[in-house]
C-alpha positions in Angstrom: 3.4 22.6 9.8 5.9 24.7 8.0 3.3 27.2 6.9 2.4 27.6 10.6 5.8 28.0 12.2 7.5 29.9 9.4 5.5 33.1 10.1 6.6 33.0 13.7 10.3 32.8 12.7 10.0 35.4 10.0 9.2 38.2 12.3 13.0 38.4 12.8 13.3 39.7 9.3 10.4 42.1 9.0 9.2 43.4 12.4 10.5 46.8 13.5 11.4 45.5 16.9 13.9 43.1 15.3 15.4 45.9 13.3 15.8 48.0 16.4 17.4 45.2 18.4 20.0 44.6 15.7 20.8 48.3 15.4 21.2 48.6 19.1 23.8 45.8 19.0 25.8 47.8 16.4 24.4 46.1 13.3 23.1 49.0 11.3 21.7 48.2 7.9 19.3 45.4 7.0 21.8 42.9 5.6 24.2 43.1 8.6 21.4 42.2 10.9 20.2 39.4 8.6 23.5 37.7 8.1 24.7 38.2 11.7 21.5 37.0 13.3 21.0 34.0 11.1 24.6 32.9 11.1 25.4 33.7 14.7 24.4 30.2 16.1 27.4 28.9 14.0 29.8 31.2 15.8 32.0 34.0 14.2 32.4 32.1 10.8 33.7 33.5 7.6 31.7 33.7 4.3 32.4 30.2 3.0 30.3 28.2 5.6 27.5 30.7 5.2 27.5 30.4 1.4 27.2 26.7 1.8 24.5 26.6 4.6 22.4 29.5 3.3 22.6 27.9 -0.2 20.8 30.4 -2.4 22.7 33.7 -1.8 25.3 34.7 -4.3 28.8 34.2 -2.7 29.7 37.8 -3.4 26.7 39.0 -1.5 27.7 36.9 1.6 31.3 38.1 1.4 30.2 41.7 1.6 28.7 40.9 5.1 31.1 38.3 6.5 33.4 38.5 8.4 32.9 42.2 8.7 29.8 41.9 10.9 31.8 40.2 13.7 33.8 43.4 14.0 30.6 45.3 14.8 28.9 42.7 17.1 30.0 39.3 18.5 28.2 36.2 17.6 26.8 36.0 21.2 25.6 39.6 20.9 23.9 38.9 17.6 22.1 35.8 19.1 20.9 37.9 22.0 19.7 40.7 19.8 17.9 38.3 17.4 16.0 36.7 20.3 15.2 40.0 22.0 13.9 41.5 18.8 11.8 38.5 17.8 10.4 38.2 21.3 9.4 41.8 21.4 7.7 41.5 18.0 5.8 38.4 19.1 4.7 40.1 22.4 3.0 42.9 20.3 1.6 40.5 17.6 0.1 38.0 20.0 -1.3 40.5 22.5 -4.8 39.3 22.0 -4.0 35.6 22.2 -4.3 33.9 25.5 -0.9 33.4 27.3 -1.9 29.7 27.9 -2.1 29.2 24.2 1.4 30.5 23.6 2.9 28.5 26.5 1.4 25.2 25.5 2.4 25.8 21.9 6.0 26.5 23.0 6.0 23.4 25.1 4.8 21.2 22.2 7.2 22.7 19.6 10.1 22.4 22.1 9.2 18.7 22.5 9.4 18.2 18.8 12.7 20.0 18.6 14.1 17.6 21.2 13.3 14.8 18.8 15.2 16.2 15.8 18.1 14.3 14.4 21.0 16.8 13.9 23.0 14.7 11.5 23.7 16.6 8.3 21.6 19.6 9.5 24.1 22.3 10.2 21.8 25.3 10.8 19.2 23.1 12.6 21.7 21.6 14.9 23.3 24.9 15.7 20.0 26.5 16.7 18.9 23.5 18.7 22.1 23.7 20.7 21.3 27.3 21.9 20.3 27.7 25.5 16.5 27.4 26.0 14.8 30.8 26.8 12.7 30.8 30.0 10.1 33.1 28.5 7.3 31.3 26.7 7.5 33.6 23.7 11.2 33.2 23.5 10.9 29.4 23.7 8.2 29.4 21.0 10.3 31.5 18.7 13.4 29.5 19.1 11.6 26.3 18.6 10.0 27.6 15.4 13.4 28.8 14.2 15.1 25.5 14.9 12.3 23.6 13.1 12.5 25.8 9.9 16.3 25.7 9.8 16.2 22.0 10.2 13.7 21.6 7.5 15.7 24.0 5.3 18.8 22.0 5.8 16.9 19.0 4.5 15.6 20.9 1.6 19.1 22.1 0.7 20.2 18.4 0.7 17.3 17.5 -1.6 18.3 20.3 -4.0 21.9 19.3 -4.0 21.0 15.7 -4.6 19.0 16.9 -7.6 22.1 18.5 -9.0 21.0 22.1 -8.4 23.1 25.0 -7.3 22.1 28.1 -5.4 20.7 30.1 -8.3 18.6 27.5 -10.1 15.9 27.1 -7.5 15.3 30.9 -7.6 15.0 30.9 -11.4 12.6 28.0 -11.2 10.5 29.8 -8.5 10.4 33.0 -10.5 8.7 31.1 -13.4 5.8 30.1 -11.0 4.7 32.8 -8.6 7.5 35.0 -7.2 9.0 37.3 -9.9 12.6 37.6 -10.8 12.5 41.3 -9.6 11.8 40.0 -6.1 14.2 37.1 -6.0 17.3 38.1 -7.9 18.3 41.4 -6.2 17.5 40.0 -2.8 19.9 37.1 -3.2 22.6 39.0 -5.0 23.0 37.2 -8.3 24.1 39.1 -11.4 22.1 39.1 -14.6 24.7 36.9 -16.2 24.6 34.3 -13.4 20.8 34.3 -13.4 20.6 33.8 -17.2 23.3 31.1 -17.0 21.2 29.3 -14.4 18.1 29.6 -16.5 20.1 28.1 -19.5 21.0 25.1 -17.4 17.4 24.5 -16.5 16.5 24.6 -20.2 19.4 22.1 -20.9 17.9 19.8 -18.3 14.5 20.0 -19.8 12.9 21.7 -16.8 12.1 24.9 -18.7 11.4 25.3 -22.3 13.0 27.9 -24.6 10.3 30.4 -23.4 11.2 29.9 -19.8 8.0 28.0 -19.0 8.1 25.0 -16.7 7.9 21.7 -18.5 6.2 18.5 -17.3 9.6 17.1 -16.6 10.5 20.1 -14.5 7.3 20.0 -12.5 7.8 16.4 -11.8 11.3 17.0 -10.6 10.1 19.9 -8.4 7.5 17.7 -6.9 10.0 15.0 -6.1 12.2 17.6 -4.3 9.3 18.8 -2.3 8.2 15.3 -1.3 11.8 14.5 -0.1 11.9 17.7 1.8 8.7 16.8 3.6 9.6 13.2 4.2 13.0 14.0 5.9 11.3 16.7 8.0 8.5 14.5 9.2 10.3 12.0 11.4 10.3 14.1 14.5 6.6 14.6 14.2 5.8 10.9 14.4 3.3 10.3 17.2 2.8 14.0 17.7 -0.8 15.3 17.9 -0.3 17.6 14.9 -3.9 18.6 14.8 -3.6 20.1 18.3 -0.4 21.7 17.5 -1.9 23.2 14.4 -4.9 24.5 16.3 -2.6 26.2 18.8 -0.3 27.7 16.1 -3.0 28.9 13.7 -4.0 32.1 15.5 -0.3 32.9 16.3 0.7 32.4 12.7 -2.2 34.5 11.5 -1.1 37.3 13.8 2.5 37.1 12.6 1.4 37.2 9.0 0.5 40.9 9.7 4.2 41.7 10.1 5.1 40.1 6.7 4.8 41.7 3.3 2.5 39.8 1.2 5.1 39.2 -1.5 8.6 38.3 -0.3 11.4 35.8 -1.0 10.6 33.5 1.9 8.3 31.4 -0.4 5.2 31.1 1.9 2.0 30.7 0.0 -0.3 33.7 0.2 -3.1 33.1 2.7 -5.6 31.0 0.8 -3.0 30.1 -1.7 -1.2 26.9 -2.5 2.2 25.3 -2.5 5.2 25.2 -0.3 8.2 27.2 -1.1 10.7 25.7 -3.4 13.3 28.3 -2.5 14.7 26.5 0.5 14.8 28.7 3.6 15.3 32.1 2.4 14.5 35.1 4.5 12.8 38.1 3.1 14.0 41.6 2.7 12.6 45.0 3.8 15.3 47.1 2.2 18.4 46.3 0.3 21.5 48.4 1.2 21.5 51.5 -0.8 18.3 50.5 -2.6 14.6 50.7 -2.4 11.9 48.4 -1.1 11.8 45.1 -3.0 9.2 43.2 -1.0 6.4 43.6 -3.5 5.8 42.1 -6.9 
């Protein structure tokens, strides 16, 4: 299910409509829009809660954006811009999909959101508490967003329980399919921090001295993924997931067109395998003052 609703959510990071909406709200620059839009459901918080909730961003990177962004746009304005940009993007991307498909999918996902347990799920709970949009595309996007943040909260809990910090999962993922050149600059970790995290994974026996995943590391990774899925699955009990998947599939396929094929979100490539073991990271089109980093 995550591979079907994550592309819907992710238009807020890559679609030009989303970028324009943030800029119109006073949030010029990719990272200002990213941090403001994603953190806004929490209110005008400082850097510390966002470091905790987002998990895999370097604290110094978060501190460059927060609390400065709230001087440029209020949290309420950021929420409004986020929804407007995402809805406009979905309107373009789903133009060839019957409106009835979108509306039924929105209704079903919203029903699942209503069954989520908010306990311990800070981002999921904050998004679930937002007013429900009237427009079917808005409801669909908000439901997908709430589900992905709720799942991401559970993934963070699984990573913390496994004794991992924010950088180690990125280092681990870089040994599998997403390169260090994609993940490290887009999460703000220094070379020293990255190499120290790699050293800790070697000490734990998850990587060998050459930086290759060990059988111990793969088994630990699979346990974390299984826990993530298990704690996300409760709300789906009794739901006709085959019907939901059939409705979401063409929408997700259309939204994939707005996503660069290689990005830090962790979605498997179409036809690929595996779910992301970097928790709930959003991708990047351009880093401030840098060049595009959304390709391998």
